[in-house]
C-alpha positions in Angstrom: 31.0 164.8 -32.6 34.9 163.7 -31.4 36.7 164.6 -27.9 40.3 165.0 -27.6 42.1 162.8 -25.4 43.1 166.0 -22.7 39.6 167.0 -23.2 38.2 163.9 -21.7 40.4 163.4 -18.8 40.4 167.2 -17.8 37.0 167.0 -17.2 36.8 163.6 -15.7 39.5 165.2 -13.3 37.0 168.1 -12.8 34.0 165.9 -11.7 36.7 164.1 -9.7 37.9 166.4 -7.8 34.0 168.0 -7.8 33.6 165.4 -6.0 36.3 165.9 -3.5 35.1 168.9 -2.6 31.7 168.2 -2.1 31.9 165.4 0.5 33.8 167.4 2.9 31.4 169.0 5.2 31.3 169.9 9.2 28.3 168.7 11.3 25.7 170.7 12.4 24.4 171.6 15.6 21.3 169.9 15.9 22.7 166.4 13.7 25.2 165.6 16.8 22.3 163.9 18.3 22.7 161.3 16.0 27.0 160.6 17.1 26.3 160.3 20.6 23.2 157.7 19.6 23.5 154.5 22.0 24.6 152.9 18.2 27.2 154.5 17.8 29.6 153.6 20.6 32.5 151.0 19.9 31.9 148.3 22.7 31.1 145.0 22.4 27.6 144.3 21.2 24.9 142.4 23.7 25.3 139.2 21.3 28.7 139.3 21.3 28.9 138.6 25.2 26.6 135.2 24.0 28.8 134.6 21.1 31.7 135.0 23.2 30.2 132.3 26.0 29.9 129.5 24.2 33.3 129.8 21.4 34.8 129.7 25.3 33.2 126.6 26.1 33.6 125.2 22.2 37.7 126.0 21.9 38.2 125.5 25.2 41.8 123.3 24.6 43.0 126.4 22.2 42.1 129.5 24.5 39.0 131.3 22.2 39.5 134.9 23.2 43.6 135.0 23.7 42.7 133.9 27.6 44.5 131.0 29.2 45.1 127.7 27.4 43.8 124.6 29.2 42.9 120.8 29.0 39.0 122.5 28.4 38.5 120.3 31.7 38.0 124.0 33.3 40.9 122.9 35.5 43.5 125.0 36.1 
């Protein structure tokens, strides 16, 4: 059983189009509590504070976090 190229392309297009339609869905009211979870907040992680701290000391001469770059000795 041999399929023609146009039949194959039309089937692939139909499957892809169906997949795209199923990806669009609205959030139900009982699912919104998962969106408001603390893990979903776009902010600095608690561990990131410590990472920035040691990067400031290790890369003091180059200014690790976009701060002023000094000699690394702590002088102003």
